[in-house]
C-alpha positions as CSV (number, residue, x, y, z in Angstrom):
1,X,-36.0,-126.4,-23.6
2,X,-37.5,-125.1,-20.4
3,X,-36.4,-125.8,-16.8
4,X,-39.0,-126.8,-14.2
5,X,-38.2,-126.3,-10.6
6,X,-40.0,-128.0,-7.7
7,X,-40.8,-125.3,-5.1
8,X,-42.2,-127.6,-2.5
9,X,-40.6,-129.7,0.3
10,X,-42.1,-132.9,-1.2
11,X,-41.5,-135.0,-4.3
12,X,-43.8,-134.1,-7.2
13,X,-45.0,-136.1,-10.3
14,X,-45.4,-133.5,-13.0
15,X,-47.7,-134.7,-15.8
16,X,-46.5,-133.9,-19.4
17,X,-48.2,-134.2,-22.8
18,X,-48.1,-137.6,-24.4
19,X,-48.8,-139.5,-21.1
20,X,-45.2,-138.8,-19.8
21,X,-44.4,-137.8,-16.2
22,X,-41.5,-135.8,-14.8
23,X,-40.6,-136.8,-11.3
24,X,-38.9,-134.0,-9.2
25,X,-37.6,-134.3,-5.7
26,X,-37.9,-131.4,-3.3
27,X,-36.1,-128.3,-4.6
28,X,-34.9,-130.2,-7.7
29,X,-35.1,-129.1,-11.3
30,X,-35.7,-130.9,-14.6
31,X,-36.1,-130.1,-18.3
32,X,-39.2,-130.2,-20.5
33,X,-39.8,-129.3,-24.1
34,X,-41.0,-125.7,-24.8
35,X,-44.4,-126.9,-26.1
36,X,-45.1,-128.8,-22.9
37,X,-45.5,-125.5,-21.1
38,X,-49.0,-125.2,-22.5
39,X,-50.2,-128.5,-20.9
40,X,-53.3,-127.8,-18.7
41,X,-52.1,-129.7,-15.6
42,X,-48.7,-128.1,-15.8
43,X,-50.3,-124.7,-15.7
44,X,-52.3,-125.7,-12.6
45,X,-49.1,-126.6,-10.8
46,X,-47.6,-123.2,-11.7
47,X,-50.7,-121.4,-10.6
48,X,-50.6,-123.2,-7.3
49,X,-47.0,-122.2,-6.8
50,X,-45.8,-125.8,-6.6
51,X,-43.5,-125.5,-9.6
52,X,-41.7,-122.7,-11.5
53,X,-40.9,-122.7,-15.2
54,X,-37.7,-121.0,-16.3
55,X,-36.2,-120.3,-19.7
56,X,-33.1,-122.3,-20.5
57,X,-30.4,-119.9,-21.3
58,X,-26.8,-120.5,-22.4
59,X,-24.5,-121.4,-19.6
60,X,-21.2,-119.6,-19.3
61,X,-19.3,-122.7,-18.5
62,X,-20.4,-124.4,-21.7
63,X,-19.0,-121.6,-23.8
64,X,-15.8,-121.5,-21.9
65,X,-15.1,-125.2,-22.5
66,X,-15.6,-126.1,-18.8
67,X,-18.9,-127.8,-18.2
68,X,-19.8,-130.8,-16.0
69,X,-17.2,-133.2,-17.3
70,X,-14.3,-131.7,-15.4
71,X,-12.3,-134.3,-13.4
72,X,-11.6,-133.5,-9.8
73,X,-8.9,-135.2,-7.8
74,X,-8.9,-136.3,-4.2
75,X,-5.6,-135.9,-2.4
76,X,-4.1,-139.3,-1.3
77,X,-6.3,-141.3,-3.7
78,X,-5.3,-142.8,-7.0
79,X,-7.5,-143.3,-10.1
80,X,-6.9,-147.0,-10.1
81,X,-4.7,-147.0,-13.1
82,X,-1.5,-147.8,-11.1
83,X,0.9,-150.7,-11.8
84,X,-0.2,-154.0,-10.5
85,X,2.3,-156.1,-8.6
86,X,2.6,-159.8,-9.6
87,X,1.7,-161.0,-6.1
88,X,-1.7,-159.2,-6.0
89,X,-3.5,-161.5,-8.3
């Protein structure tokens, strides 16, 4: 997989092989398959400086068991799993 980064200050529709399109907001990134890098229109956007294609490397948080699924807590708020009183129905 490769990572595509929108380098402009406007949303982009990035054409991909097979009639697919990747929609990227300003400064946002998305992933494409490695073989999509050879698509002619994609190369034009890279040459124009509108997008940048980066190699997807291993992430240190994935190997350490962290990752995106870590739960955060907000002081003073409950998760909603408290005991319900009989009068609250």
